[in-house]
C-alpha positions as CSV (number, residue, x, y, z in Angstrom):
1,M,174.8,101.7,100.7
2,A,174.9,104.8,98.9
3,G,171.5,105.1,98.9
4,T,171.4,105.6,102.6
5,D,172.3,109.5,101.8
6,L,169.1,109.9,100.4
7,L,167.0,109.3,103.8
8,P,165.7,112.5,105.0
9,V,167.7,113.8,108.3
10,G,165.6,115.6,110.8
11,P,166.1,116.6,114.2
12,K,166.4,114.1,116.9
13,R,163.8,113.7,119.2
14,P,164.6,113.9,123.0
15,R,164.4,111.1,124.8
16,R,161.9,110.5,127.6
17,P,163.2,110.7,131.2
18,V,163.2,107.6,133.0
19,T,161.2,107.7,136.1
20,L,161.8,105.3,138.6
21,V,158.5,105.2,140.7
22,K,158.9,104.1,144.5
23,P,156.9,101.5,145.4
24,P,154.4,102.8,148.5
25,R,155.6,101.7,151.7
26,A,153.7,98.9,153.2
27,T,151.4,100.0,156.3
28,P,149.4,97.1,158.0
29,V,145.9,97.9,157.4
30,R,144.8,97.2,161.1
31,E,147.6,99.9,162.1
32,S,146.4,102.2,159.4
33,R,142.8,101.8,160.4
34,L,143.5,102.4,164.1
35,R,145.3,105.3,163.4
36,A,142.6,107.0,161.7
37,S,140.3,106.2,164.2
38,A,142.4,107.6,166.8
39,R,142.8,111.0,164.6
40,R,138.9,110.9,164.1
41,L,138.2,110.5,167.8
42,D,140.9,113.1,168.3
43,A,139.1,115.5,166.0
44,A,135.8,114.7,167.2
45,T,136.2,115.5,170.9
46,P,135.2,119.0,172.0
47,P,138.1,121.3,172.6
48,T,136.2,122.2,176.0
49,R,136.7,118.8,177.2
50,D,139.5,118.4,180.1
51,R,141.0,115.2,179.0
52,A,143.0,115.2,182.2
53,T,140.1,114.1,184.2
54,D,139.6,111.3,181.7
55,A,143.2,110.3,182.1
56,L,143.2,110.4,185.7
57,R,140.1,108.1,185.7
58,A,141.4,106.0,183.6
59,F,144.9,105.5,185.6
60,A,142.3,105.0,188.7
61,I,140.6,101.9,187.2
62,L,143.6,100.2,185.9
63,G,145.3,100.4,189.1
64,V,142.7,99.1,191.2
65,V,142.3,96.3,188.4
66,L,146.2,95.4,188.2
67,G,146.5,96.0,192.0
68,H,143.8,93.4,192.6
69,W,145.2,90.8,190.1
70,L,149.0,91.5,191.9
71,V,147.8,90.7,195.4
72,T,144.8,88.5,195.3
73,A,145.5,84.8,194.9
74,L,143.3,81.7,194.7
75,V,144.7,78.9,196.3
76,A,143.7,75.3,195.8
77,D,143.6,73.7,199.3
78,G,142.6,70.1,198.5
79,G,138.9,70.6,197.0
80,T,138.5,74.3,198.3
81,L,139.6,77.5,196.7
82,R,140.5,80.1,199.5
83,T,141.7,83.7,199.2
84,V,145.0,84.6,200.2
85,S,147.7,87.5,199.7
86,P,151.1,87.8,199.2
87,L,151.1,90.8,201.4
88,R,150.5,88.5,204.1
89,Y,153.5,86.5,203.7
90,Q,155.6,88.9,202.2
91,P,155.1,92.3,204.2
92,W,157.9,93.9,202.5
93,L,155.6,94.1,199.3
94,A,153.5,97.0,200.9
95,P,154.8,99.5,198.7
96,V,152.9,97.2,195.6
97,S,149.6,98.8,197.3
98,W,151.1,102.5,197.5
99,V,151.0,102.3,193.9
100,F,147.9,100.6,192.9
101,Q,145.4,101.5,195.5
102,T,143.8,104.3,193.7
103,L,140.3,104.5,194.9
104,A,140.9,108.1,196.2
105,V,141.8,109.3,192.9
106,F,138.4,107.9,191.7
107,F,136.3,109.6,194.1
108,L,138.3,113.0,193.4
109,V,137.4,112.8,189.9
110,G,134.0,111.3,190.6
111,G,133.4,114.5,193.2
112,H,134.5,117.0,190.3
113,V,132.6,115.7,187.5
114,A,129.9,115.0,189.3
115,T,129.4,118.5,191.0
116,N,130.0,120.1,187.6
117,S,127.0,117.7,185.9
118,W,124.8,119.3,188.9
119,A,125.9,123.0,188.1
120,S,125.0,122.2,184.4
121,A,121.7,120.3,185.1
122,Q,121.0,123.4,187.3
123,A,121.8,125.7,184.5
124,R,119.8,124.1,182.1
125,G,116.7,124.0,184.3
126,I,116.8,120.0,185.0
127,A,115.3,118.8,188.1
128,Y,117.4,116.8,190.7
129,R,115.3,113.6,190.3
130,G,115.5,113.8,186.4
131,W,119.6,114.4,187.0
132,L,119.9,111.5,189.5
133,H,117.8,109.3,187.4
134,A,120.2,109.6,184.7
135,R,123.4,109.2,187.0
136,M,122.2,106.3,188.9
137,S,121.0,104.5,185.5
138,R,124.4,104.7,184.0
139,L,126.2,103.6,187.1
140,L,124.1,100.7,188.4
141,T,122.4,99.0,185.2
142,P,125.5,96.9,184.4
143,V,125.2,95.5,187.8
144,A,122.4,93.5,186.6
145,A,124.6,91.5,184.3
146,L,127.1,90.6,186.8
147,L,124.2,89.6,189.3
148,G,122.4,87.3,186.8
149,L,125.6,85.6,186.1
150,W,126.7,84.8,189.2
151,T,123.5,84.1,190.6
152,A,123.2,81.3,188.1
153,V,126.8,80.3,188.9
154,S,126.0,80.0,192.5
155,L,122.9,77.8,192.0
156,T,124.8,75.5,189.4
157,L,127.7,75.0,192.0
158,L,125.3,74.0,195.0
159,L,123.4,71.6,192.8
160,T,126.4,70.2,191.5
161,G,127.9,69.6,195.2
162,A,130.7,72.2,195.1
163,D,132.2,73.0,198.5
164,F,130.3,75.9,200.3
165,D,133.6,77.7,201.1
166,T,134.5,77.6,197.7
167,I,130.8,79.2,196.4
168,H,131.4,81.8,199.5
169,T,135.1,82.8,198.5
170,L,134.2,83.2,194.8
171,L,131.2,85.5,195.3
172,N,133.0,87.6,197.8
173,L,135.2,88.1,195.1
174,A,133.1,88.4,192.5
175,L,130.9,90.8,194.0
176,S,133.5,92.9,196.0
177,P,133.3,95.8,193.4
178,L,129.8,96.6,194.3
179,W,130.8,98.0,197.9
180,F,132.4,100.8,196.0
181,L,129.8,101.0,193.7
182,L,127.2,101.6,197.2
183,V,129.4,104.1,198.6
184,F,129.7,106.0,195.1
185,A,126.0,106.3,194.3
186,G,125.4,107.4,197.9
187,L,128.0,110.2,197.5
188,T,126.5,110.9,194.0
189,A,122.8,111.3,195.3
190,A,124.3,113.3,198.2
191,T,126.2,115.8,195.7
192,P,123.8,119.0,195.9
193,L,124.4,118.7,199.7
194,V,128.5,118.3,199.6
195,A,128.7,120.4,196.6
196,R,130.4,123.5,199.0
197,M,131.6,121.3,201.9
198,N,135.1,121.7,202.6
199,P,136.9,118.6,203.0
200,L,138.3,119.2,206.4
201,W,134.8,118.3,208.0
202,P,135.0,114.9,206.9
203,L,138.6,114.5,207.6
204,A,137.8,115.3,211.3
205,V,135.0,112.6,211.5
206,V,137.6,110.0,210.3
207,L,140.0,111.6,212.8
208,H,137.6,111.1,215.9
209,V,136.4,107.7,214.9
210,D,139.7,106.5,214.8
211,L,140.5,108.2,218.4
212,I,137.6,106.1,219.4
213,R,138.8,103.0,218.0
214,F,142.2,103.0,218.5
215,G,142.9,105.8,220.8
216,L,140.4,105.1,223.4
217,G,139.7,101.3,222.6
218,G,136.4,101.6,222.0
219,P,134.2,99.0,219.6
220,A,135.1,98.3,216.2
221,W,131.6,99.6,214.7
222,P,132.0,102.9,214.5
223,G,134.7,102.5,212.1
224,W,131.7,101.8,209.6
225,I,130.9,105.5,209.5
226,N,134.5,105.9,207.9
227,V,133.0,104.1,204.8
228,A,130.8,107.2,203.9
229,A,133.0,110.1,205.8
230,G,136.4,108.4,204.6
231,W,135.7,108.6,200.7
232,L,133.9,111.8,201.2
233,V,137.3,113.5,201.7
234,P,138.2,113.1,198.0
235,Y,135.0,113.7,196.8
236,T,134.6,117.4,198.3
237,L,138.2,117.8,197.1
238,G,136.7,117.0,193.8
239,A,134.1,119.6,194.3
240,A,136.6,122.5,195.5
241,W,138.4,121.6,192.1
242,T,134.9,122.4,190.4
243,R,134.9,125.6,192.4
244,G,138.6,126.8,191.2
245,E,139.9,126.0,195.0
246,L,142.8,123.7,193.9
247,T,145.6,125.2,192.5
248,R,149.0,123.7,191.7
249,R,150.1,125.3,195.6
250,A,147.3,123.1,196.9
251,G,148.6,120.0,194.9
252,L,152.0,120.4,196.5
253,V,150.2,120.9,200.3
254,L,148.5,118.0,199.9
255,V,151.2,115.8,198.8
256,I,153.8,116.9,201.0
257,G,151.1,116.6,204.3
258,G,149.5,113.7,203.2
259,V,153.0,111.7,202.9
260,V,154.3,113.2,206.2
261,A,150.8,112.3,208.1
262,T,150.6,108.8,206.6
263,A,154.4,107.9,207.3
264,G,153.6,109.5,211.1
265,L,150.4,107.1,211.5
266,V,152.1,104.2,209.9
267,T,155.7,104.5,212.0
268,L,154.3,105.8,214.9
269,A,151.1,105.1,215.6
270,G,150.9,101.5,214.6
271,Y,148.7,101.7,211.5
272,P,149.5,99.0,208.6
273,A,151.8,99.8,205.9
274,S,149.6,98.2,203.4
275,M,146.5,100.7,202.1
276,V,145.0,97.5,201.0
277,G,143.0,94.8,203.2
278,V,145.2,91.6,204.1
279,P,143.4,88.3,204.9
280,G,144.1,87.8,208.5
281,A,145.5,90.8,209.5
282,G,143.8,92.7,212.9
283,V,143.6,96.3,211.4
284,S,142.7,97.0,207.7
285,N,143.6,100.1,206.1
286,L,140.8,99.9,203.5
287,N,137.7,98.0,205.3
288,P,136.9,100.2,206.8
289,P,139.0,103.1,205.9
290,T,141.0,104.6,208.7
291,L,142.8,107.7,208.8
292,A,146.0,106.3,207.4
293,A,143.9,105.7,204.4
294,V,142.5,109.0,204.0
295,T,145.8,110.9,204.3
296,F,147.6,108.3,201.8
297,G,144.5,109.5,199.6
298,L,145.1,112.8,200.3
299,A,148.8,112.7,198.6
300,Q,147.5,110.9,196.1
301,C,145.0,113.5,195.2
302,G,147.8,116.2,195.5
303,L,149.7,114.3,192.6
304,A,146.4,113.9,190.4
305,L,146.3,117.7,190.6
306,L,150.1,118.3,189.7
307,L,149.9,115.8,187.0
308,R,146.7,117.7,185.1
309,E,149.2,120.0,182.6
310,P,151.5,117.1,182.0
311,L,148.4,114.9,181.3
312,R,146.8,117.6,179.0
313,R,150.0,117.9,177.0
314,L,150.0,114.2,176.4
315,M,146.4,113.8,175.9
316,R,146.8,116.3,172.9
317,R,148.4,112.9,171.0
318,P,145.6,111.2,169.1
319,A,146.7,107.6,170.4
320,A,146.9,108.4,173.9
321,W,143.8,109.8,173.9
322,A,142.2,107.1,172.1
323,A,143.7,104.7,174.6
324,V,142.1,106.4,177.6
325,A,138.7,107.4,175.9
326,L,138.5,103.4,175.4
327,V,139.1,102.9,179.0
328,N,136.5,105.4,180.1
329,L,133.9,104.2,177.8
330,S,134.6,100.8,179.4
331,A,135.0,101.5,182.9
332,M,132.1,99.7,184.4
333,T,132.4,97.0,182.5
334,V,136.2,96.5,183.6
335,F,135.9,97.6,187.2
336,L,132.8,95.1,187.6
337,W,134.4,91.9,185.6
338,H,138.0,92.0,186.6
339,Q,137.6,89.6,189.2
340,T,135.6,87.5,187.4
341,A,138.1,87.1,184.7
342,L,140.8,86.4,187.1
343,M,138.5,83.4,188.7
344,A,137.6,82.2,185.0
345,V,141.3,81.8,184.4
346,T,142.0,80.5,187.9
347,A,139.2,77.7,187.4
348,L,140.4,77.1,183.7
349,G,143.8,76.3,184.8
350,L,143.0,73.6,187.5
351,T,142.1,71.6,184.7
352,V,145.6,71.4,183.9
353,G,147.2,71.2,187.5
354,R,148.2,73.4,190.0
355,L,150.3,76.3,188.2
356,P,153.0,78.3,189.6
357,G,151.8,81.8,190.2
358,L,148.1,81.1,189.7
359,H,147.2,78.6,192.3
360,T,150.4,78.4,194.4
361,V,150.9,80.0,197.9
362,P,152.5,83.5,197.3
363,S,155.1,82.7,200.5
364,E,158.0,83.0,198.2
365,L,160.0,85.7,196.4
366,S,159.6,84.2,192.9
367,W,155.7,84.1,193.2
368,L,155.4,87.9,192.3
369,P,157.2,87.7,188.8
370,L,155.3,84.4,188.4
371,R,152.3,86.5,188.7
372,V,153.4,89.0,186.4
373,V,153.6,87.0,183.9
374,W,149.9,85.5,184.1
375,L,148.5,89.4,183.8
376,P,148.0,89.2,180.3
377,V,146.1,85.9,180.6
378,F,143.8,88.0,182.8
379,G,143.8,90.3,180.4
380,L,142.7,88.6,177.8
381,A,139.9,86.8,179.8
382,L,138.6,90.2,180.8
383,A,138.4,91.4,176.9
384,V,136.5,88.3,176.6
385,C,134.2,89.6,179.4
386,W,133.9,92.9,177.9
387,A,132.8,91.7,174.6
388,A,130.3,90.0,176.3
389,F,128.7,92.3,178.8
390,H,130.0,96.0,177.4
391,G,126.7,96.0,175.7
392,Y,124.9,96.6,179.1
393,E,127.1,99.6,179.9
394,R,126.5,101.1,176.3
395,G,122.5,100.9,177.1
396,G,120.4,103.0,175.1
397,H,118.5,106.5,175.4
398,T,116.8,107.3,178.7
399,R,113.5,108.1,179.0
400,G,111.5,110.2,181.3
401,G,113.4,111.8,183.8
402,G,116.7,112.0,181.6
403,A,115.6,115.0,180.2
404,G,117.2,114.2,176.8
405,L,120.7,113.0,178.2
406,R,122.0,110.2,176.2
407,R,123.2,107.0,177.6
408,H,125.0,104.9,174.5
409,S,128.3,105.9,173.1
410,R,130.4,105.1,169.9
411,V,134.0,105.7,170.8
412,L,135.3,105.3,167.5
413,R,132.3,105.8,165.4
414,V,132.2,109.6,165.2
415,R,130.7,110.0,161.9
416,R,127.3,111.4,163.1
417,R,128.2,114.2,165.3
418,P,131.1,115.2,167.7
419,E,128.8,115.6,170.7
420,T,127.9,111.7,170.5
421,V,131.8,111.3,172.0
422,D,131.2,113.8,175.0
423,D,127.7,112.0,175.7
424,G,129.3,108.7,175.9
425,M,132.3,110.0,177.9
426,A,130.0,111.6,180.3
427,R,128.3,108.1,181.3
428,H,131.3,107.4,183.3
429,A,131.8,110.7,184.9
């Protein structure tokens, strides 16, 4: 052991500190990709774009879809399908229609965007014909797929001996969105004429038509004048928005005046409380639009104007903006096919049996919560329709009179250039 004293003794080497490396937090791949896509979309959106306008349009579309799914029931009666509404059996559900009947907001946004687009086209030297061709193509091209499918379905049902009343019911539901598109297309074509129209003019027309129909006991046919005049009211409000005339104070006036006028018409003048049509009812507020529907729409438009600033703040969040952008880029597909999705689920359900909330008469209080349970199933069916037919909405490049406007869009693929987001969103103006 003495030999150990001869070993060289030097300074001790310091020990290396032991660093504990924390494992990376596990993040689902799908979630991270969605967040990255939302951030890219947010960054690619032009800063001049008014995201509140897109948010209002998205809410209006979703309101119409959810409203139809909640108040439209296909009841199996023997070998026939017929349409019924819970509002007929449970009138106290009328407030549901106040929440989901959002067409006035859609026309408000449509008038605002169309007049803005027309002013931009004039500034760039685009002729009316080219401007109108581009907008009509975006609006009407997706209709071809709907008409083609239901033509084939109708012929198949006829050849297989299906009940004619059932076929009529299905076609009536499937094609019901087209009346809205026809009115919207007509107002779009008239944009240069109504861009500076005061909304009080069409409102006065609606007032006098209802005075003839209900006050003087006149015929019912003048009511169809209100199909154009009634929706022209929010459309021209949208034009006033473009001109910068709709301030927050104007929004407050519209909300208060619209609520007071609608309440007076319902309680004192005998207008229906429901703001949607009820099968079997003597008077419908929507088909054709009545003065009560128009004043109710004024209140909705006022509320939409008041929500612009809160929505702009909300849309600064990438996730919220990505959701709104996706709805806008799929607006026509969602609107055209949501009734088909409802009917597809109803038909498939019949293969199992009469299912509560789907095939049963909506005469009991329990029907509404049961119908709410079916909403995700309708949404899944609509997603299938979207996957099959969204390509018709995306379209391709316009030619000829389109003056270089683009019809395709890539919501989450923004690697080429930011303008593709704006061009794509413009398709649903």
